[in-house]
FILO-877613 format. One record per residue (C-alpha): residue number from 1; z, y, x negated. Coordinates in Angstrom, 1 decimal. Example, Ala and Ser with C-alpha at 12.3 -4.5 7.8 and 13.67 -1.06 7.14 Angstrom:
residues 2
{k=1	w=7.8	v=-4.5	u=-12.3};
{k=2	w=7.1	v=-1.1	u=-13.7};
***
This chain:
residues 360
{k=1	w=341.9	v=81.0	u=-152.1};
{k=2	w=339.3	v=78.2	u=-152.1};
{k=3	w=339.5	v=76.1	u=-149.0};
{k=4	w=338.1	v=72.7	u=-148.4};
{k=5	w=337.3	v=72.3	u=-144.7};
{k=6	w=337.2	v=68.8	u=-143.2};
{k=7	w=335.5	v=68.6	u=-139.8};
{k=8	w=335.3	v=65.2	u=-138.2};
{k=9	w=333.3	v=65.2	u=-134.9};
{k=10	w=332.7	v=62.5	u=-132.3};
{k=11	w=329.5	v=61.6	u=-134.1};
{k=12	w=329.7	v=63.3	u=-137.5};
{k=13	w=331.8	v=64.3	u=-140.4};
{k=14	w=331.2	v=67.5	u=-142.4};
{k=15	w=333.1	v=68.9	u=-145.4};
{k=16	w=332.6	v=72.4	u=-146.9};
{k=17	w=334.3	v=74.1	u=-149.9};
{k=18	w=334.5	v=77.9	u=-149.1};
{k=19	w=335.3	v=80.5	u=-151.7};
{k=20	w=337.7	v=83.4	u=-151.1};
{k=21	w=334.8	v=85.4	u=-149.5};
{k=22	w=333.8	v=82.5	u=-147.3};
{k=23	w=330.7	v=81.8	u=-149.3};
{k=24	w=329.8	v=78.1	u=-149.4};
{k=25	w=330.4	v=76.6	u=-152.9};
{k=26	w=329.6	v=73.1	u=-151.8};
{k=27	w=329.1	v=71.1	u=-148.6};
{k=28	w=328.3	v=67.5	u=-147.7};
{k=29	w=328.5	v=65.0	u=-144.8};
{k=30	w=329.2	v=61.3	u=-144.4};
{k=31	w=331.5	v=58.7	u=-142.9};
{k=32	w=335.3	v=58.9	u=-143.4};
{k=33	w=335.4	v=56.1	u=-146.0};
{k=34	w=333.1	v=58.3	u=-148.2};
{k=35	w=335.5	v=61.2	u=-148.2};
{k=36	w=337.0	v=60.6	u=-151.7};
{k=37	w=333.5	v=60.4	u=-153.2};
{k=38	w=332.4	v=63.5	u=-151.4};
{k=39	w=335.4	v=65.5	u=-152.6};
{k=40	w=335.1	v=64.2	u=-156.1};
{k=41	w=331.8	v=65.9	u=-156.5};
{k=42	w=333.3	v=69.4	u=-155.6};
{k=43	w=335.5	v=71.8	u=-157.5};
{k=44	w=339.2	v=71.4	u=-156.7};
{k=45	w=340.3	v=73.5	u=-153.7};
{k=46	w=343.5	v=75.5	u=-153.4};
{k=47	w=344.1	v=74.2	u=-149.9};
{k=48	w=342.6	v=71.8	u=-147.3};
{k=49	w=342.0	v=72.4	u=-143.7};
{k=50	w=341.4	v=69.5	u=-141.3};
{k=51	w=340.1	v=69.9	u=-137.7};
{k=52	w=342.1	v=68.1	u=-135.1};
{k=53	w=340.9	v=68.1	u=-131.5};
{k=54	w=344.3	v=67.8	u=-129.8};
{k=55	w=347.5	v=69.6	u=-130.7};
{k=56	w=349.1	v=69.2	u=-127.3};
{k=57	w=351.7	v=71.8	u=-126.4};
{k=58	w=353.3	v=71.5	u=-129.8};
{k=59	w=350.7	v=73.2	u=-131.9};
{k=60	w=349.0	v=76.4	u=-130.8};
{k=61	w=348.5	v=77.7	u=-134.4};
{k=62	w=347.5	v=76.0	u=-137.7};
{k=63	w=350.4	v=74.2	u=-139.2};
{k=64	w=351.1	v=72.6	u=-142.6};
{k=65	w=350.7	v=68.8	u=-142.5};
{k=66	w=353.8	v=66.7	u=-143.3};
{k=67	w=354.9	v=63.3	u=-142.2};
{k=68	w=356.4	v=64.5	u=-139.0};
{k=69	w=353.2	v=66.5	u=-138.0};
{k=70	w=351.1	v=63.5	u=-138.9};
{k=71	w=353.2	v=61.2	u=-136.6};
{k=72	w=353.0	v=63.7	u=-133.7};
{k=73	w=349.2	v=63.9	u=-134.1};
{k=74	w=349.1	v=60.1	u=-134.1};
{k=75	w=351.0	v=60.2	u=-130.8};
{k=76	w=348.3	v=62.4	u=-129.3};
{k=77	w=345.4	v=60.0	u=-130.3};
{k=78	w=345.0	v=58.4	u=-126.9};
{k=79	w=344.2	v=61.8	u=-125.4};
{k=80	w=341.2	v=62.2	u=-127.7};
{k=81	w=340.3	v=58.6	u=-128.8};
{k=82	w=336.8	v=59.6	u=-130.1};
{k=83	w=338.2	v=62.3	u=-132.4};
{k=84	w=341.9	v=62.1	u=-133.3};
{k=85	w=341.8	v=58.8	u=-135.1};
{k=86	w=338.8	v=60.0	u=-137.1};
{k=87	w=340.7	v=63.1	u=-138.1};
{k=88	w=343.8	v=61.1	u=-139.1};
{k=89	w=341.6	v=58.8	u=-141.2};
{k=90	w=339.9	v=61.8	u=-142.8};
{k=91	w=343.3	v=63.4	u=-143.5};
{k=92	w=344.5	v=60.2	u=-145.3};
{k=93	w=341.4	v=60.0	u=-147.3};
{k=94	w=341.3	v=63.6	u=-148.5};
{k=95	w=345.0	v=63.9	u=-149.3};
{k=96	w=344.8	v=60.6	u=-151.2};
{k=97	w=341.9	v=62.0	u=-153.2};
{k=98	w=343.5	v=65.4	u=-153.7};
{k=99	w=347.3	v=64.8	u=-154.1};
{k=100	w=349.4	v=67.9	u=-154.3};
{k=101	w=346.9	v=70.2	u=-152.6};
{k=102	w=348.5	v=71.6	u=-149.4};
{k=103	w=346.8	v=70.5	u=-146.2};
{k=104	w=346.7	v=72.4	u=-142.9};
{k=105	w=345.9	v=71.1	u=-139.4};
{k=106	w=343.7	v=73.4	u=-137.3};
{k=107	w=343.4	v=72.7	u=-133.6};
{k=108	w=340.6	v=72.9	u=-131.0};
{k=109	w=343.2	v=73.2	u=-128.3};
{k=110	w=344.8	v=76.3	u=-129.8};
{k=111	w=342.2	v=78.8	u=-128.6};
{k=112	w=343.0	v=77.8	u=-125.0};
{k=113	w=346.7	v=78.4	u=-125.3};
{k=114	w=345.9	v=81.7	u=-123.5};
{k=115	w=344.7	v=79.9	u=-120.3};
{k=116	w=346.5	v=81.4	u=-117.3};
{k=117	w=348.8	v=79.1	u=-115.4};
{k=118	w=346.4	v=79.0	u=-112.4};
{k=119	w=343.6	v=77.6	u=-114.7};
{k=120	w=345.8	v=75.2	u=-116.7};
{k=121	w=347.7	v=73.6	u=-113.9};
{k=122	w=346.6	v=70.5	u=-112.1};
{k=123	w=347.7	v=70.0	u=-108.5};
{k=124	w=349.8	v=66.9	u=-109.3};
{k=125	w=353.4	v=66.0	u=-108.7};
{k=126	w=355.8	v=68.2	u=-110.7};
{k=127	w=357.6	v=65.2	u=-112.1};
{k=128	w=354.3	v=63.9	u=-113.6};
{k=129	w=353.4	v=67.3	u=-115.0};
{k=130	w=356.7	v=67.8	u=-116.6};
{k=131	w=357.3	v=64.3	u=-117.9};
{k=132	w=353.8	v=63.6	u=-119.3};
{k=133	w=352.6	v=67.2	u=-120.1};
{k=134	w=349.7	v=66.9	u=-117.6};
{k=135	w=347.7	v=70.2	u=-117.8};
{k=136	w=344.4	v=71.5	u=-118.8};
{k=137	w=344.3	v=71.9	u=-122.6};
{k=138	w=340.6	v=72.6	u=-123.3};
{k=139	w=338.7	v=71.8	u=-126.5};
{k=140	w=336.0	v=73.1	u=-128.9};
{k=141	w=338.3	v=76.0	u=-129.5};
{k=142	w=337.3	v=76.5	u=-133.2};
{k=143	w=333.7	v=76.7	u=-132.2};
{k=144	w=334.4	v=79.1	u=-129.3};
{k=145	w=336.6	v=81.3	u=-131.4};
{k=146	w=333.9	v=81.8	u=-134.0};
{k=147	w=331.1	v=82.3	u=-131.4};
{k=148	w=333.2	v=85.0	u=-129.7};
{k=149	w=333.8	v=86.8	u=-133.0};
{k=150	w=330.2	v=86.5	u=-134.1};
{k=151	w=328.8	v=87.6	u=-130.8};
{k=152	w=330.8	v=90.8	u=-131.1};
{k=153	w=329.4	v=91.4	u=-134.6};
{k=154	w=325.8	v=90.9	u=-133.5};
{k=155	w=326.0	v=93.1	u=-130.4};
{k=156	w=328.1	v=95.7	u=-132.2};
{k=157	w=330.7	v=95.5	u=-129.4};
{k=158	w=334.4	v=94.5	u=-129.8};
{k=159	w=334.8	v=91.1	u=-128.3};
{k=160	w=337.6	v=92.3	u=-126.0};
{k=161	w=335.0	v=94.5	u=-124.2};
{k=162	w=332.8	v=91.5	u=-123.3};
{k=163	w=332.9	v=89.0	u=-120.5};
{k=164	w=331.4	v=85.9	u=-122.1};
{k=165	w=330.5	v=82.4	u=-121.1};
{k=166	w=330.2	v=80.4	u=-124.3};
{k=167	w=328.3	v=77.1	u=-124.1};
{k=168	w=329.2	v=74.5	u=-126.8};
{k=169	w=326.5	v=71.9	u=-126.1};
{k=170	w=326.4	v=68.9	u=-128.4};
{k=171	w=327.4	v=65.2	u=-128.2};
{k=172	w=330.6	v=66.6	u=-126.7};
{k=173	w=330.1	v=69.6	u=-124.5};
{k=174	w=332.1	v=72.3	u=-122.8};
{k=175	w=332.0	v=75.8	u=-121.5};
{k=176	w=334.5	v=78.6	u=-122.0};
{k=177	w=335.1	v=81.8	u=-120.0};
{k=178	w=336.2	v=84.5	u=-122.4};
{k=179	w=337.7	v=87.8	u=-121.3};
{k=180	w=339.4	v=90.3	u=-123.6};
{k=181	w=338.6	v=88.0	u=-126.5};
{k=182	w=340.7	v=85.2	u=-124.9};
{k=183	w=340.0	v=81.9	u=-123.2};
{k=184	w=340.8	v=82.2	u=-119.5};
{k=185	w=339.0	v=79.1	u=-118.2};
{k=186	w=337.2	v=76.1	u=-119.6};
{k=187	w=335.5	v=72.9	u=-118.4};
{k=188	w=337.3	v=70.2	u=-120.5};
{k=189	w=340.8	v=69.4	u=-119.4};
{k=190	w=343.7	v=67.1	u=-120.2};
{k=191	w=341.3	v=65.1	u=-122.4};
{k=192	w=337.7	v=65.8	u=-123.5};
{k=193	w=336.4	v=63.6	u=-120.7};
{k=194	w=336.4	v=66.4	u=-118.0};
{k=195	w=333.5	v=68.8	u=-117.2};
{k=196	w=329.9	v=68.6	u=-118.3};
{k=197	w=327.7	v=65.5	u=-118.6};
{k=198	w=327.8	v=64.7	u=-122.3};
{k=199	w=326.0	v=62.3	u=-124.7};
{k=200	w=328.3	v=59.3	u=-123.9};
{k=201	w=331.0	v=60.8	u=-121.7};
{k=202	w=330.8	v=61.0	u=-117.9};
{k=203	w=332.3	v=64.4	u=-117.5};
{k=204	w=333.9	v=65.2	u=-114.1};
{k=205	w=333.8	v=62.3	u=-111.6};
{k=206	w=335.8	v=61.4	u=-108.5};
{k=207	w=339.2	v=60.2	u=-109.9};
{k=208	w=339.1	v=57.5	u=-107.2};
{k=209	w=336.2	v=55.8	u=-109.1};
{k=210	w=338.3	v=54.5	u=-112.0};
{k=211	w=341.1	v=53.5	u=-109.6};
{k=212	w=338.6	v=51.6	u=-107.4};
{k=213	w=337.1	v=49.8	u=-110.4};
{k=214	w=340.5	v=48.7	u=-111.7};
{k=215	w=341.5	v=47.5	u=-108.2};
{k=216	w=338.3	v=45.4	u=-108.2};
{k=217	w=338.9	v=43.7	u=-111.5};
{k=218	w=338.0	v=45.9	u=-114.4};
{k=219	w=340.8	v=46.5	u=-116.9};
{k=220	w=342.0	v=50.1	u=-117.6};
{k=221	w=340.7	v=49.6	u=-121.2};
{k=222	w=337.3	v=48.6	u=-120.0};
{k=223	w=337.1	v=51.6	u=-117.7};
{k=224	w=338.3	v=54.0	u=-120.4};
{k=225	w=335.8	v=52.6	u=-122.9};
{k=226	w=332.9	v=53.0	u=-120.5};
{k=227	w=333.9	v=56.6	u=-119.6};
{k=228	w=334.1	v=57.5	u=-123.2};
{k=229	w=331.2	v=55.6	u=-124.8};
{k=230	w=328.8	v=54.2	u=-122.2};
{k=231	w=328.5	v=57.0	u=-119.7};
{k=232	w=326.9	v=60.5	u=-119.6};
{k=233	w=323.3	v=60.6	u=-120.8};
{k=234	w=323.7	v=57.2	u=-122.4};
{k=235	w=324.7	v=55.7	u=-119.0};
{k=236	w=321.8	v=57.5	u=-117.3};
{k=237	w=319.0	v=56.6	u=-119.8};
{k=238	w=320.3	v=54.1	u=-122.4};
{k=239	w=320.5	v=56.8	u=-125.1};
{k=240	w=322.8	v=59.8	u=-125.7};
{k=241	w=320.3	v=61.4	u=-128.1};
{k=242	w=319.0	v=64.6	u=-126.3};
{k=243	w=316.0	v=64.7	u=-128.7};
{k=244	w=314.9	v=61.2	u=-127.5};
{k=245	w=315.5	v=62.1	u=-123.9};
{k=246	w=313.5	v=65.3	u=-124.3};
{k=247	w=310.6	v=63.3	u=-125.9};
{k=248	w=310.6	v=60.8	u=-123.0};
{k=249	w=310.7	v=63.6	u=-120.5};
{k=250	w=307.7	v=65.2	u=-122.0};
{k=251	w=305.9	v=61.9	u=-121.4};
{k=252	w=307.0	v=62.2	u=-117.8};
{k=253	w=309.4	v=59.3	u=-118.0};
{k=254	w=311.1	v=59.2	u=-114.6};
{k=255	w=314.5	v=58.1	u=-115.9};
{k=256	w=314.6	v=60.8	u=-118.5};
{k=257	w=313.5	v=63.5	u=-116.1};
{k=258	w=316.2	v=62.4	u=-113.6};
{k=259	w=318.9	v=62.4	u=-116.3};
{k=260	w=318.0	v=66.0	u=-117.3};
{k=261	w=318.2	v=67.0	u=-113.6};
{k=262	w=321.8	v=65.6	u=-113.5};
{k=263	w=322.7	v=67.2	u=-116.8};
{k=264	w=321.5	v=70.6	u=-115.7};
{k=265	w=322.9	v=70.4	u=-112.2};
{k=266	w=326.4	v=70.1	u=-113.7};
{k=267	w=325.7	v=72.7	u=-116.4};
{k=268	w=324.4	v=75.3	u=-113.9};
{k=269	w=327.4	v=74.7	u=-111.6};
{k=270	w=330.0	v=74.9	u=-114.4};
{k=271	w=328.4	v=78.0	u=-115.9};
{k=272	w=328.4	v=79.8	u=-112.5};
{k=273	w=332.1	v=78.7	u=-112.1};
{k=274	w=333.0	v=80.2	u=-115.5};
{k=275	w=331.3	v=83.4	u=-114.5};
{k=276	w=333.2	v=83.5	u=-111.2};
{k=277	w=336.5	v=83.2	u=-113.2};
{k=278	w=335.4	v=86.3	u=-115.2};
{k=279	w=334.3	v=88.3	u=-112.2};
{k=280	w=331.0	v=89.0	u=-113.9};
{k=281	w=329.0	v=88.3	u=-117.0};
{k=282	w=328.1	v=90.4	u=-120.1};
{k=283	w=327.0	v=87.7	u=-122.5};
{k=284	w=325.8	v=84.1	u=-122.3};
{k=285	w=326.2	v=82.3	u=-125.7};
{k=286	w=324.8	v=79.0	u=-126.8};
{k=287	w=326.2	v=77.0	u=-129.8};
{k=288	w=326.6	v=73.4	u=-130.9};
{k=289	w=323.8	v=70.9	u=-131.8};
{k=290	w=322.0	v=71.0	u=-128.4};
{k=291	w=322.8	v=74.6	u=-127.8};
{k=292	w=321.3	v=75.7	u=-131.1};
{k=293	w=318.3	v=73.5	u=-131.3};
{k=294	w=317.0	v=72.7	u=-127.8};
{k=295	w=315.1	v=75.7	u=-126.5};
{k=296	w=314.3	v=74.0	u=-123.2};
{k=297	w=318.0	v=73.6	u=-122.3};
{k=298	w=318.6	v=77.3	u=-123.0};
{k=299	w=315.5	v=78.4	u=-121.0};
{k=300	w=316.3	v=76.2	u=-118.0};
{k=301	w=319.9	v=77.4	u=-117.8};
{k=302	w=318.8	v=81.0	u=-118.2};
{k=303	w=316.4	v=80.5	u=-115.3};
{k=304	w=319.2	v=78.9	u=-113.2};
{k=305	w=321.4	v=81.9	u=-113.9};
{k=306	w=318.7	v=84.5	u=-113.3};
{k=307	w=320.6	v=85.6	u=-110.2};
{k=308	w=323.4	v=86.8	u=-112.4};
{k=309	w=321.1	v=89.0	u=-114.5};
{k=310	w=320.4	v=86.4	u=-117.3};
{k=311	w=316.9	v=86.4	u=-118.8};
{k=312	w=315.6	v=84.9	u=-122.0};
{k=313	w=312.5	v=86.0	u=-123.9};
{k=314	w=310.3	v=82.9	u=-124.2};
{k=315	w=308.9	v=83.7	u=-127.6};
{k=316	w=312.3	v=84.5	u=-129.1};
{k=317	w=313.8	v=81.4	u=-127.6};
{k=318	w=311.1	v=79.1	u=-128.9};
{k=319	w=311.3	v=80.6	u=-132.4};
{k=320	w=315.1	v=80.9	u=-132.6};
{k=321	w=316.5	v=79.8	u=-136.0};
{k=322	w=320.1	v=80.7	u=-136.7};
{k=323	w=321.9	v=83.5	u=-135.0};
{k=324	w=319.4	v=85.1	u=-132.6};
{k=325	w=319.5	v=87.5	u=-129.6};
{k=326	w=317.3	v=85.8	u=-127.0};
{k=327	w=317.6	v=88.5	u=-124.3};
{k=328	w=314.6	v=89.4	u=-122.2};
{k=329	w=313.8	v=93.1	u=-122.0};
{k=330	w=314.7	v=93.3	u=-118.3};
{k=331	w=317.9	v=91.3	u=-118.4};
{k=332	w=321.3	v=92.8	u=-117.7};
{k=333	w=323.2	v=90.0	u=-119.5};
{k=334	w=322.8	v=89.5	u=-123.2};
{k=335	w=321.9	v=85.9	u=-124.2};
{k=336	w=322.5	v=84.7	u=-127.8};
{k=337	w=322.4	v=81.5	u=-129.8};
{k=338	w=325.0	v=81.3	u=-132.5};
{k=339	w=325.1	v=78.7	u=-135.3};
{k=340	w=328.4	v=76.8	u=-135.1};
{k=341	w=330.6	v=77.6	u=-138.0};
{k=342	w=333.8	v=75.8	u=-137.4};
{k=343	w=334.3	v=75.7	u=-141.1};
{k=344	w=334.9	v=79.5	u=-141.2};
{k=345	w=337.4	v=79.3	u=-138.4};
{k=346	w=339.2	v=76.5	u=-140.2};
{k=347	w=339.3	v=78.4	u=-143.5};
{k=348	w=340.6	v=81.5	u=-141.7};
{k=349	w=343.4	v=79.5	u=-140.1};
{k=350	w=344.3	v=77.8	u=-143.4};
{k=351	w=344.6	v=81.1	u=-145.2};
{k=352	w=346.8	v=82.6	u=-142.4};
{k=353	w=349.0	v=79.4	u=-142.5};
{k=354	w=349.3	v=79.4	u=-146.2};
{k=355	w=350.3	v=83.1	u=-146.2};
{k=356	w=352.9	v=82.5	u=-143.4};
{k=357	w=354.5	v=79.4	u=-144.9};
{k=358	w=354.0	v=80.5	u=-148.6};
{k=359	w=352.2	v=77.3	u=-149.4};
{k=360	w=350.5	v=78.7	u=-152.6};
***
């Protein structure tokens, strides 16, 4: 089965056509309105897989997309406003370009369906939790799922035997504590706003701040827009591009250096919290655009977590290109960088779904 994977991110769009053995037959990237042109240049797939950030409590496995599913995904758009509308737009574009080809929705929230109740429950009134579905959902699940599987392959150890903290660091960023191959804790919550400092998202803040701002004249929409698009590294420096901030920091720019301190303060604290949820650490894994390409971020976090037994070889870290074991000879925790391959997880989910629902 040849699967066309469609992966809209908060700042990107990637499509890949994978053969039955997961070899890449064709791949491209571009804005959603270019989707038809991108697909037209590829061989026709047998099925389509579209990444959706939020599946709510309704969808914890890949599902065939029909009108009812599409409408439900549209209802969830305000919980992931940077992603869900982009995925819905991409879905409309690609199914319009490829009529009759079955389409499957694959969800970032699905990997976190295993979160224990203690980790997923917010201490809010029961009526709110039941009426509005307020709980921790977690995100980046497709990336986490692949990184867990690939880490096991590289280390020659079954994933269920490893306690891992997986760091998906990119424009959006979150951490996941993985035990017995399952998500048991994660830094993002009801929406992708919670947790780490990100490119344009604030991460965790005192919930009284938005309430105070609204009370003092800002609209809820203004506050939401600022938290999603004008905060995080952008709010601290004027840019959400880590490469630009890194360049400025190397020139001893005070604002960039301070922003990196804020970024790493939160990253260190959250990584230690994920380790506490696990009761120990066997592997620290980096993935995502920043996780894969910023050696300084990896080195600094490894140094911050040295008390846990983490140690990175400086030469391996500086030269890392693709999947790499970065572990220092004296470290007790293995540290790896894994190339994000959400396309492989999407294709895997599409094939399972097509088999289950007999879509071929």
